[in-house]
C-alpha positions as CSV (number, residue, x, y, z in Angstrom):
1,X,215.0,-74.0,186.1
2,X,212.5,-75.5,188.5
3,X,213.4,-72.6,190.8
4,X,210.6,-73.0,193.3
5,X,211.1,-76.7,194.0
6,X,214.8,-76.3,193.8
7,X,214.8,-73.6,196.5
8,X,212.9,-75.9,198.9
9,X,214.9,-79.0,198.2
10,X,218.2,-77.0,198.5
11,X,217.1,-75.7,202.0
12,X,216.4,-79.3,203.2
13,X,219.7,-80.6,201.7
14,X,221.7,-77.8,203.2
15,X,220.2,-78.2,206.6
16,X,220.4,-82.0,206.7
17,X,223.9,-82.3,205.2
18,X,225.4,-80.3,208.1
19,X,223.9,-82.6,210.8
20,X,226.3,-85.0,212.5
21,X,223.5,-86.8,214.2
22,X,219.9,-87.4,213.0
23,X,216.9,-89.3,214.2
24,X,214.0,-91.0,212.5
25,X,212.0,-87.9,213.4
26,X,214.5,-85.6,211.6
27,X,214.2,-87.9,208.6
28,X,210.4,-87.9,208.6
29,X,210.2,-84.1,209.1
30,X,212.6,-83.5,206.2
31,X,210.7,-86.0,204.0
32,X,207.4,-84.2,204.9
33,X,208.9,-80.9,203.6
34,X,210.0,-82.7,200.4
35,X,206.6,-84.2,200.0
36,X,204.9,-80.8,200.2
37,X,207.3,-79.4,197.7
38,X,206.6,-82.2,195.3
39,X,202.8,-81.8,195.6
40,X,203.1,-78.0,195.2
41,X,205.2,-78.7,192.0
42,X,202.1,-80.6,190.7
43,X,203.9,-83.9,190.7
44,X,201.6,-86.9,190.3
45,X,200.2,-88.0,193.7
46,X,201.1,-91.7,193.2
47,X,204.6,-90.7,192.2
48,X,205.0,-88.6,195.3
49,X,203.8,-91.4,197.5
50,X,206.3,-93.9,196.0
51,X,209.1,-91.4,196.3
52,X,208.3,-90.6,200.0
53,X,207.9,-94.2,201.0
54,X,211.1,-95.4,199.4
55,X,213.1,-92.4,200.8
56,X,211.8,-93.0,204.4
57,X,212.5,-96.7,204.2
58,X,216.0,-96.3,203.0
59,X,216.9,-93.2,205.2
60,X,215.5,-94.6,208.4
61,X,217.9,-97.7,208.5
62,X,220.8,-98.0,210.9
63,X,223.3,-97.7,208.1
64,X,222.2,-94.0,207.7
65,X,221.3,-93.0,211.2
66,X,224.5,-94.4,212.8
67,X,226.9,-93.5,210.0
68,X,229.7,-91.0,210.5
69,X,227.9,-88.4,208.3
70,X,224.2,-89.2,208.5
71,X,223.1,-85.9,207.1
72,X,225.1,-86.3,204.0
73,X,224.0,-89.9,203.6
74,X,220.4,-88.7,203.8
75,X,221.0,-86.1,201.0
76,X,222.6,-88.7,198.9
77,X,219.5,-91.0,199.2
78,X,217.2,-88.1,198.2
79,X,219.5,-87.4,195.3
80,X,219.5,-91.0,194.1
81,X,215.7,-91.2,194.5
82,X,215.3,-88.0,192.5
83,X,217.5,-89.5,189.7
84,X,215.4,-92.6,189.6
85,X,212.2,-90.4,189.5
86,X,213.6,-88.5,186.5
87,X,214.6,-91.6,184.6
88,X,217.9,-93.0,185.9
89,X,220.1,-92.6,182.9
90,X,220.5,-90.3,179.9
91,X,218.4,-91.7,177.0
92,X,220.1,-91.1,173.6
93,X,218.4,-91.0,170.2
94,X,218.4,-94.4,168.5
95,X,219.6,-93.2,165.1
96,X,220.9,-95.5,162.3
97,X,224.4,-95.3,160.8
98,X,225.4,-92.4,158.5
99,X,224.7,-94.5,155.4
100,X,221.1,-95.3,156.4
101,X,218.3,-92.7,156.6
102,X,216.9,-92.1,160.1
103,X,213.5,-90.5,160.4
104,X,212.4,-88.5,163.6
105,X,208.7,-87.8,163.9
106,X,207.8,-84.8,166.2
107,X,204.2,-84.5,167.4
108,X,202.2,-82.7,170.1
109,X,199.5,-80.1,170.7
110,X,199.5,-76.6,169.1
111,X,201.7,-74.2,171.0
112,X,203.9,-76.9,172.6
113,X,206.9,-75.7,170.6
114,X,207.2,-78.4,168.0
115,X,208.4,-76.2,165.1
116,X,211.0,-74.5,167.2
117,X,212.2,-77.8,168.7
118,X,212.5,-79.3,165.2
119,X,214.9,-76.6,164.2
120,X,216.8,-76.8,167.5
121,X,217.1,-80.6,167.2
122,X,218.4,-80.2,163.6
123,X,221.0,-77.7,164.8
124,X,222.2,-80.0,167.5
125,X,222.4,-83.0,165.2
126,X,224.3,-81.0,162.6
127,X,226.8,-79.9,165.2
128,X,227.3,-83.6,166.1
129,X,228.1,-84.4,162.5
130,X,224.7,-85.6,161.2
131,X,223.2,-84.3,158.0
132,X,219.6,-83.4,158.8
133,X,216.7,-82.4,156.6
134,X,213.7,-80.6,158.1
135,X,210.2,-81.4,156.8
136,X,207.4,-78.8,157.1
137,X,204.4,-81.2,157.4
138,X,202.3,-78.9,159.6
139,X,199.7,-77.9,157.0
140,X,197.1,-76.7,159.6
141,X,198.6,-73.8,161.5
142,X,198.9,-70.6,159.5
143,X,202.5,-69.6,158.8
144,X,203.9,-72.9,160.2
145,X,205.7,-73.6,157.0
146,X,207.2,-70.0,156.8
147,X,208.3,-70.3,160.4
148,X,210.2,-73.5,159.8
149,X,211.8,-72.1,156.6
150,X,213.0,-69.1,158.5
151,X,214.3,-71.2,161.4
152,X,216.0,-73.6,158.9
153,X,217.8,-70.6,157.3
154,X,218.9,-69.5,160.8
155,X,220.4,-72.9,161.7
156,X,221.6,-73.5,158.0
157,X,219.5,-76.7,157.5
158,X,217.5,-77.3,154.4
159,X,213.7,-77.4,154.8
160,X,211.5,-79.6,152.5
161,X,208.1,-77.9,151.9
162,X,205.4,-77.5,149.4
163,X,203.3,-74.3,149.6
164,X,200.2,-75.8,147.9
165,X,200.3,-79.2,149.7
166,X,197.1,-80.3,151.4
167,X,197.9,-83.9,152.4
168,X,200.7,-84.2,155.1
169,X,201.1,-88.0,154.4
170,X,201.9,-87.4,150.7
171,X,204.2,-84.5,151.7
172,X,206.1,-86.7,154.2
173,X,206.5,-89.5,151.6
174,X,207.8,-86.9,149.0
175,X,210.3,-85.6,151.6
176,X,211.6,-89.1,152.3
177,X,211.9,-89.8,148.6
178,X,213.8,-86.6,148.1
179,X,216.2,-87.3,151.0
180,X,216.9,-90.8,149.6
181,X,217.3,-89.5,146.0
182,X,219.7,-86.7,146.9
183,X,221.9,-89.0,149.0
184,X,223.0,-85.9,151.0
185,X,221.0,-86.4,154.2
186,X,221.1,-89.1,156.9
187,X,218.4,-87.7,159.2
188,X,214.9,-86.5,158.4
189,X,213.0,-84.5,161.0
190,X,209.2,-84.3,160.4
191,X,207.3,-81.4,162.0
192,X,203.6,-82.4,162.1
193,X,200.4,-80.5,162.7
194,X,199.1,-79.9,166.2
195,X,195.6,-79.1,167.5
196,X,194.3,-77.0,170.4
197,X,193.3,-80.2,172.1
198,X,193.5,-84.0,171.5
199,X,191.1,-85.3,168.9
200,X,190.6,-88.4,166.8
201,X,191.3,-86.6,163.5
202,X,194.8,-85.5,164.8
203,X,195.6,-89.0,166.0
204,X,194.5,-90.7,162.7
205,X,196.6,-88.2,160.7
206,X,199.7,-88.9,162.8
207,X,199.2,-92.6,162.6
208,X,199.1,-92.4,158.8
209,X,202.3,-90.2,158.7
210,X,204.1,-92.6,161.0
211,X,203.1,-95.6,158.9
212,X,204.3,-93.9,155.7
213,X,207.8,-92.8,157.0
214,X,208.6,-95.6,159.6
215,X,210.4,-93.3,162.1
216,X,213.2,-94.6,164.4
217,X,212.1,-92.0,166.9
218,X,208.6,-90.7,167.6
219,X,209.0,-87.8,170.0
220,X,206.2,-85.9,171.8
221,X,207.0,-82.2,172.3
222,X,205.3,-81.1,175.5
223,X,205.1,-77.8,177.3
224,X,206.5,-78.2,180.8
225,X,204.4,-75.2,182.1
226,X,201.2,-77.3,181.6
227,X,202.2,-79.6,184.5
228,X,200.2,-82.8,184.9
229,X,198.3,-81.9,181.7
230,X,201.6,-82.7,179.8
231,X,201.7,-86.1,181.5
232,X,198.1,-86.9,180.4
233,X,198.8,-85.8,176.9
234,X,201.9,-88.0,176.8
235,X,199.8,-91.0,177.9
236,X,197.2,-90.4,175.3
237,X,199.7,-90.1,172.4
238,X,201.6,-93.1,173.6
239,X,198.5,-95.3,173.8
240,X,197.4,-94.3,170.3
241,X,200.6,-93.7,168.3
242,X,203.5,-95.1,170.4
243,X,206.2,-92.8,171.7
244,X,209.9,-93.4,172.0
245,X,210.6,-90.3,174.1
246,X,209.7,-86.8,175.1
247,X,211.0,-83.3,174.4
248,X,210.1,-80.9,177.2
249,X,210.0,-77.3,176.2
250,X,210.1,-74.1,178.4
251,X,212.1,-76.0,181.0
252,X,213.8,-72.7,181.9
253,X,210.5,-71.2,183.2
254,X,209.7,-71.0,186.8
255,X,207.0,-73.6,186.3
256,X,205.9,-75.9,189.0
257,X,207.9,-78.7,187.3
258,X,205.5,-81.5,187.8
259,X,205.8,-82.7,184.2
260,X,209.5,-83.3,184.4
261,X,209.2,-85.1,187.7
262,X,206.2,-87.3,186.7
263,X,206.6,-88.1,183.0
264,X,209.0,-91.1,183.2
265,X,207.3,-92.7,186.2
266,X,203.8,-92.4,184.7
267,X,204.4,-93.0,181.0
268,X,207.5,-95.1,181.1
269,X,208.9,-92.9,178.3
270,X,212.2,-91.0,178.8
271,X,212.7,-87.3,178.5
272,X,215.3,-87.0,175.8
273,X,215.7,-83.3,175.4
274,X,214.8,-80.1,177.2
275,X,214.3,-76.6,175.7
276,X,215.9,-74.0,178.0
277,X,215.6,-70.8,176.1
278,X,214.7,-69.2,172.7
279,X,218.1,-69.5,170.9
280,X,218.9,-72.5,168.7
281,X,221.6,-73.7,171.1
282,X,219.1,-73.6,174.1
283,X,218.3,-77.3,173.6
284,X,220.0,-79.8,175.9
285,X,220.1,-83.6,176.3
286,X,218.2,-84.5,179.5
287,X,220.6,-86.0,182.1
288,X,218.5,-87.2,185.1
289,X,221.6,-87.2,187.5
290,X,222.6,-83.6,186.5
291,X,219.1,-82.2,186.8
292,X,218.7,-83.9,190.2
293,X,222.0,-82.3,191.4
294,X,220.7,-78.9,190.2
295,X,217.4,-79.3,192.0
296,X,219.2,-80.1,195.3
297,X,221.5,-77.1,194.9
298,X,224.6,-79.2,194.2
299,X,225.4,-77.7,190.8
300,X,226.2,-79.4,187.6
301,X,229.9,-79.3,186.9
302,X,229.8,-81.6,183.9
303,X,227.4,-79.5,181.9
304,X,229.3,-76.4,182.8
305,X,232.6,-78.0,181.6
306,X,230.9,-79.1,178.3
307,X,229.6,-75.5,177.7
308,X,233.0,-74.1,178.4
309,X,234.8,-76.5,176.1
310,X,232.5,-75.3,173.2
311,X,233.2,-71.6,173.7
312,X,236.6,-71.1,175.4
313,X,240.0,-71.5,173.6
314,X,242.4,-73.7,175.5
315,X,245.3,-71.2,175.4
316,X,243.1,-68.4,176.7
317,X,241.9,-70.7,179.5
318,X,245.5,-71.4,180.5
319,X,246.3,-67.7,180.4
320,X,243.3,-66.9,182.6
321,X,244.3,-69.6,185.1
322,X,247.8,-68.1,185.4
323,X,246.2,-64.7,186.1
324,X,243.9,-66.2,188.8
325,X,246.8,-68.0,190.5
326,X,249.1,-65.0,190.5
327,X,246.3,-62.5,191.6
328,X,246.8,-60.4,188.4
329,X,243.2,-60.9,187.3
330,X,242.0,-57.4,186.6
331,X,238.7,-55.6,186.0
332,X,239.7,-55.6,182.3
333,X,239.8,-59.4,182.5
334,X,236.5,-59.4,184.4
335,X,234.9,-57.4,181.6
336,X,236.2,-59.9,179.0
337,X,234.6,-62.8,180.9
338,X,231.1,-61.3,180.6
339,X,231.3,-61.7,176.8
340,X,232.7,-65.3,177.1
341,X,230.0,-66.3,179.6
342,X,227.2,-65.0,177.4
343,X,228.4,-67.3,174.7
344,X,227.8,-70.2,177.1
345,X,224.2,-69.0,177.8
346,X,222.2,-67.2,180.5
347,X,224.3,-66.2,183.5
348,X,221.6,-67.3,185.9
349,X,221.5,-70.8,184.3
350,X,225.3,-71.0,184.6
351,X,225.1,-70.0,188.3
352,X,222.9,-73.1,188.9
353,X,225.7,-75.3,187.6
354,X,228.4,-74.1,190.1
355,X,228.3,-76.0,193.4
356,X,228.0,-73.6,196.3
357,X,228.0,-70.4,194.2
358,X,224.8,-69.1,195.7
359,X,226.2,-69.6,199.2
360,X,229.6,-68.0,198.3
361,X,227.8,-64.9,197.0
362,X,225.6,-64.8,200.1
363,X,222.4,-64.6,198.1
364,X,223.4,-61.8,195.9
365,X,221.3,-61.8,192.7
366,X,222.9,-62.8,189.5
367,X,221.0,-61.4,186.5
368,X,221.6,-59.8,183.1
369,X,220.4,-56.3,184.3
370,X,223.0,-56.4,187.1
371,X,225.7,-57.5,184.7
372,X,224.9,-54.7,182.2
373,X,225.2,-52.2,185.1
374,X,228.6,-53.6,186.1
375,X,229.7,-53.4,182.5
376,X,228.7,-49.8,182.3
377,X,230.7,-49.0,185.5
378,X,233.8,-50.7,184.2
379,X,233.6,-49.1,180.8
380,X,233.5,-45.7,182.5
381,X,236.9,-46.3,184.1
382,X,240.2,-45.5,182.5
383,X,242.4,-48.3,181.2
384,X,244.8,-47.7,184.2
385,X,241.9,-48.0,186.6
386,X,240.7,-51.3,185.1
387,X,244.2,-52.7,185.3
388,X,244.7,-51.6,189.0
389,X,241.3,-51.2,190.8
390,X,243.1,-50.2,194.0
391,X,243.8,-46.7,192.7
392,X,240.1,-45.9,192.4
393,X,239.7,-43.6,195.4
394,X,236.6,-41.5,196.4
395,X,237.0,-38.8,193.7
396,X,237.5,-41.4,191.0
397,X,234.5,-43.4,192.2
398,X,232.3,-40.3,192.0
399,X,233.5,-39.7,188.4
400,X,232.9,-43.3,187.4
401,X,229.4,-43.3,188.9
402,X,228.5,-40.2,187.0
403,X,229.9,-41.5,183.7
404,X,228.0,-44.8,184.0
405,X,224.7,-43.4,185.2
406,X,225.0,-45.2,188.5
407,X,225.7,-44.3,192.1
408,X,228.9,-44.3,194.2
409,X,227.2,-47.0,196.3
410,X,226.9,-49.2,193.2
411,X,230.5,-48.6,192.2
412,X,231.6,-49.5,195.8
413,X,229.5,-52.7,195.6
414,X,231.1,-53.8,192.3
415,X,234.6,-53.3,193.7
416,X,233.8,-55.2,196.8
417,X,232.2,-58.0,194.8
418,X,235.2,-58.1,192.5
419,X,237.7,-58.4,195.4
420,X,235.6,-61.1,197.0
421,X,235.2,-63.1,193.7
422,X,239.0,-62.7,192.9
423,X,239.9,-64.2,196.2
424,X,237.4,-67.1,195.8
425,X,238.6,-67.9,192.2
426,X,242.3,-67.7,193.3
427,X,241.5,-70.2,196.1
428,X,239.7,-72.5,193.7
429,X,242.4,-72.4,191.0
430,X,245.3,-73.2,193.4
431,X,243.7,-75.4,196.0
432,X,243.0,-79.0,194.8
433,X,241.3,-79.8,198.1
434,X,238.9,-76.9,197.6
435,X,238.1,-78.2,194.0
436,X,237.5,-81.7,195.4
437,X,235.2,-80.3,198.0
438,X,233.1,-78.5,195.3
439,X,232.9,-81.8,193.3
440,X,231.9,-83.8,196.4
441,X,229.1,-81.3,197.0
442,X,227.8,-82.0,193.6
443,X,227.9,-85.8,194.1
444,X,226.3,-85.6,197.5
445,X,229.1,-87.6,199.2
């Protein structure tokens, strides 16, 4: 997620936070690096200028330069400026009560991910206790209706569609009448037609649909990989149709990230959700403060905790904590955690949320291929070896390497990493001061 800009921001934050004394020159040099990173990320030039000027003005004051921890104060200012750039606060959907129908209209260009986002949004609302109905009103793109029907089946949400329909306005009206008549649904999500580029015909069609269904939310679905183009598209739709918010797709790509960092400042419209993968659950509310923390390498403990609560049983979590505290955490337990972590999402994405993890692992890469290799090594061990890794001597390591299709070097590396990780987790599970330190890293204090 925004890997390139995050890498540069993290370097500046790490370097400055360790400084016990800084000068105006230090501040200006650091801000210059940040400015270049923002411009390379394709952030709007006016937005960059405002960000840089406000950061220099606030960070060059005596309160910062003469404080006890000026480096940390500087990082906190950058964090706060970044939060303001991204939109200050989380912007929720303005849905009506469960007894009144709420309509959400999704619009955007072809290929932006509208249909997929419609299904993901339906799945999220269903999980939150809403009763959504999907409406296949994209009558232009071939197979758009079939795609939404398949996605609806996958997330177990009904899709209203008419194979022979030719007028999206009539279809949207019919879907609304059906939803009211059935008295089963409280939310209607309308997937509209896109085009390869903006045109007057598209705008007129969407204006007519909007007038016919009176949505409480009109959300633009934009592709974050298109950078500033996404910002211009948002401005055009807002001026013509009127937006209440934005859904930014492909946020997990290593895109330059300019769209996310420019949209709120340029359009005044909040980013409400981000698409972070292909699965239905890879659809997250947009929290400016949490994203800012991730960009600065401070992690995102709150999102990590929320994901954990959704997938990990409380009793199992307590049992795991006991094992960590008593140093009885084994390779068998380590293997079990791979499956649990996968339920929470991509391992690389989870690593972004843990403050200081990259530093603790000294730059070792965390990826699915590496995890699969480690799984193969552990599965080639006997139960006794998994329960007590210290008995795995040279001859056993050679056998395990052969059985897993890896090398003795890779087996040795896994065992060293496991020992290191076990010590780190034991320290974190028992030491409140260490836990507080991790949290303060995230908060920038």
